[in-house]
C-alpha positions, 0 to 999 in steps of 0.5 A: 208158549211152553210152561214147565211147572208154571214157569215160562220156558219158551214163547213164540206167540208174538214172533211166530215160528220164524221158519217155513215149513215148521219143524220140530227143531225150530226152537229148542230150550234146555229146562231143569226137571224136578224129582218126581212129577213135572207139569208141562203146559202148552198154549198155542194160537191156531189161526182161523183155518188151521188144524191144531195138533200137539205131538209129544215125544221122548228123548229117543224119538227126538234123537231119531228125528234129528238124524233123518236124512233124505237121498237127494241125488244118485251118483251110481247105483246097482239094483242087481237086476242084471247079470254082469261083472261086478267087484266082489263077484256076487252070485245073483239070486232071486228071493222075495223082498220081504214077508208078505210081498211074495213077488221075487226080486234079484239080489247080490250075494257076496261071500266073506272077504269080498268088497262091494263098490264102484271105482269112483272117488269122491270129495265132500260137498262144500262146507257152505252148503247143506248137502251131505255125501251119502252111501248105502245099501239094502241089507237083505241078509247077513250070514255068519259071524263077523261084520259088514263095514261101510267104509269112507276112506281109510279111517271111517266106517259104519260097522255092523257086527253079529254073532249067529247065536245072538238076536241083534246086530251091533251097529257102530260108527267108528274112527280108526276102529274105535266106536263113536256111537252105537246101537243094537238093531234086532235081527228080525228087523232085516231087511234094512235100508242103510244110509250113511251120510256125512258133511265136514263136521257131522255124520248121520246113520239111518236104518229103516226096517223094510220088515216093520218100517221102524227107523233106528238112527245115529247122529254125531259130530266129527271132523271129516276134513282129513278125508280129502279125496276118498273111496268108499266101499263095503267090506265083509269080514267073516260074513256073507251078505245078500244086498240090493240097491247099493248106491253113492250120492248126495243127501239132505237133512229131512227137515220138512214136516207135513203141513198139509191140513187134514183130519182123521178121527183116530178113535182110541176105542171104536164100536161101529154099532154105537157110532151108528154105522149100519151092518150091511154084510156078515157071516156068522159061520153057523151053518153046515158048510161054507156058502160058496153059492151066495156069500163067498168065492175062490177069487174074483179073477178066477171063479173056478172052484179050487181047494174048497175042501180046505174050508169047513164049518164046525161048532159055529166056526170057519176052519181054513186048513193048510196041509203039507206034503213032502215034495223033495223034487220041488223048490220047497221040500214041503208044499202047502195046500190051503184056500182063500175065501173072497166075498161076492160083493165089494165095499167102499169104506166102512168098519170090517171085523172078524173074531179069529185065532192066529196061526203059528206054523211056518210054510203058510200064514193066515190073513184078513184083508181087502183087495181087488184087481185093476191096479189103480187105486183111483178107478179100480183095485190098486189098494190092498188093505192087509188088516192083518197077516200073521207070518210074523208069529213064526218065532212064537212071539205074538207079533202081527203084521199089517200092510198097505199096498198102493198101485198106479200103473207100473208103480207100486208102494208098500207100507207096513206096521208090526204090533204086539197082541194084548194076549197069547197066540192061543186067544181069540181076538176081534180084529177090525179095520176102520176104513174111511175116505182119509183113514185106514186104522186097525183095531184089536178088541175095539181098541186102536192098535199102538205102533209106529213106523218111519212112513207115518206120523202116528203112534198107531197102526194108521194110514191116511190119504195124504201120506200114503194114498187115497183109495176110491175104488171098492174092495172085496173082503178076504179070509185066507190061508196063504202057502208061500215063502213069507214066515219061512218054509215048512219043515215037515208034513202036517197041518194047521187051521186058521179059525174064524168065529164071524166076519162083519161089515158095517157101512160108513155113513156118507150122507153128510159129505160136502158138495163138490162140483168140477167147474173147469177141467183141461180142454185136452187130455193129451199134453206134452211134458212140461205143459201145464194143466188146470182144474177148478172146483166149487166146494160148498157145505153139506145142506144137512150138516152145514159144516164149513169147507176146510181144505180142497185137494188134488190127487193124481192116481190117488197121490196128493199133488196139491191142496187149497185152503181158501177159494178159488179152489183152482189148481194149475200144475206142470206135467213133468217129472221135476214137478212130481218128484217131491210129491207123493206120486214121486215117492217110493215105498219099501221096494225102494223103486222110484216111479216110472214116468211114461204114458200111463194115464194120470187120473185126477180126482179133486177131494174136499174135506169139511170141518167135521171130517167128511169127504167128497170127491169128483169123478176122475179126469184123464191126462196122458203125457206125450201121447202119440197116435201111431200109424193106422192099422190099415191105410187111411184108417177104419171107415166111419160110419162102420165097425172097428175091429178091437184088435186092429189098433194102430201100429207103433207099439207101447207108449206110442199106439198103445199102453200095456200096464206091467209092474216095472214098465214095458220097453217103448215101441214094443209091438204086440203087447196086446193080442192081435187076435182079440183085445183085452185091456185087462188093467185100469189105465191100459189104452189103445189108439184107432185111426178113423177115416170119417166119411160124413161129418155128424154126431155119432153113437159109439157102441162097444160090444163085450165078450162073454168072458168077464161079463159078471163085472161092470165096465167103464172105458174112457173115450178120447177123440184127438186127445179130447176126453168126450165121455165114457162107455159104461155097462152093468154086469151081464149087460153086453154092450155099452153106448156113448151118445153125442160123439161129434166128428168132422169129415176126415181123419181122427184118432180115437183112444179107448182106455180101461178105467175099471177093475176087470178091464175092457174085453171088446168084440167090436166098436 
């Protein structure tokens, strides 16, 4: 029930919402406001198992929400990754996707006067349905004075107009060159994902910034019946455009809001000491030189000292310096030299803060972040928390970037926020990150940072396990200078310093987490596409807190795929792209790339949250879809008892006899993706098959000896025998072998799968 100044204006207490899932537009009323202050009151019934919440938005927020569309089907798409003939004859160039993501991508650069399009013609979807015709593009850069027009037929166009001297782009939806609605979009929001969607009577314009993740939107009514059979393209007048991911297809209105029950604290002010979190690690930088011996290293994956002279201690502060020298023959006219400091220990959940001053010169940027190798947020690395990156200050504004990158095998998603500092770039700030199992929030001087983004339901710089990703692997703390392309290129020789007064880590207390036990897992870890798998757990309150269990969740490689609010906590899902396409696993982040469905393992964890917000989770369980064995390296397989040479894995290539993790995937059947001289399963989720010729039935001991290389890290490898998960090979740092007891083998031929499920991989010398 909603009351305005004491009068009831909306009441659904008896009828209920009426629609599922609930959406902000299910019930709309128009009410008259009085001059001055108005009192809005809401009474709502939560039910016994709900997590109640009220969100209040202004008119512009509601307008934007009403205009959101989701692309449902692609007719044709061009990502410009290949060189071929195209309308408009674009130049294929390479550039970074966005500041903070230094991986290069291919784009098409079209010159003024060109058009971008496919040869097909279209008709609008049926009036009786919900589908919208959609077209769009990722606009990386717009260069010059003029406009870019997304044209539908002869009369309709979405026009983006700019002048080089201005700070914004005018975005207008036009009929016969007459603007119907428009908005101004700042140029620093580029790159933009642009979607224009129309039905017979409505149009929707979505502009989502890849830079700051903000949505800017238009929606209106118009009669499109005159379109008939039409062509669509993008025309450039007076401007060059750098683009990616041009498409045509179908879209639907985004009417689904998150109904997954979960809780995060979202503390507006946070002090880890007052909260009772234990200080477990710190560097006050009060010595004479950086402690490379006990506290810091150059990087976890390359321990060789490099550029350490670029970090020094003076006046009780750390100074990380970047020096630029002229390199006229190189890709960059001035090349920077700087250094990063990585903690020698890893942390799983806590509060991490540093007192520091930001940088402002182009050619580098400073960062306070957490990461690890491994490329899987469930078992190793794959979860990069960029507490801040200051490449966004290069225009002189006190605007800071904050990012989350999540990885699972060949797939990666990125999310980001931009936020404004409460002072100037000359000030020192205490920048903090509260990382708990379900929350990652950023703080400045102990206060939660205000921001908003299209990917998030929050008005703060907050990510969560349900909407973004569930990280369960420990991470290193990093303070670094980065010399790259983000924030622009250096324009002259010189130097600048990133200054840090202290860095501290506080441990998140987990002693009151609920109890969780896996009571059923799939019999086999290898299944066919479409086959169903089942998990069941027993969840009970913590003996310490007795806080009741609220919700149990099933995560696949850190991505939510299902949840239950009442026992029995049993999950049964189909292992198919169709099931996964509407889950977090199947979503794309800022790259716009849909996940690859191949033989990369699905590593499942079940998590439980209680009424107090405490979380527990199970050990991972592996599933490989469409797993094959390949052909034995030698006729009949390796005799057992005996020794398996690790590099003599089965033949058949990628996705058949082995799996090599590479972003973007590897061609199925490709041989020699691993070395046949010596094997390293470097990334989490990589696997190889061995055919064994067992001479004598019995219970065997499996011992894996490891190389000296990478021995400073713990290892974990999962073992499957004929597709059944039988246990793990685990060893602590510096321990040179890992043993799995109790492997039952009958006489005859068997296929053994060795899978890396740790950060720095498996480097075996013998099995």
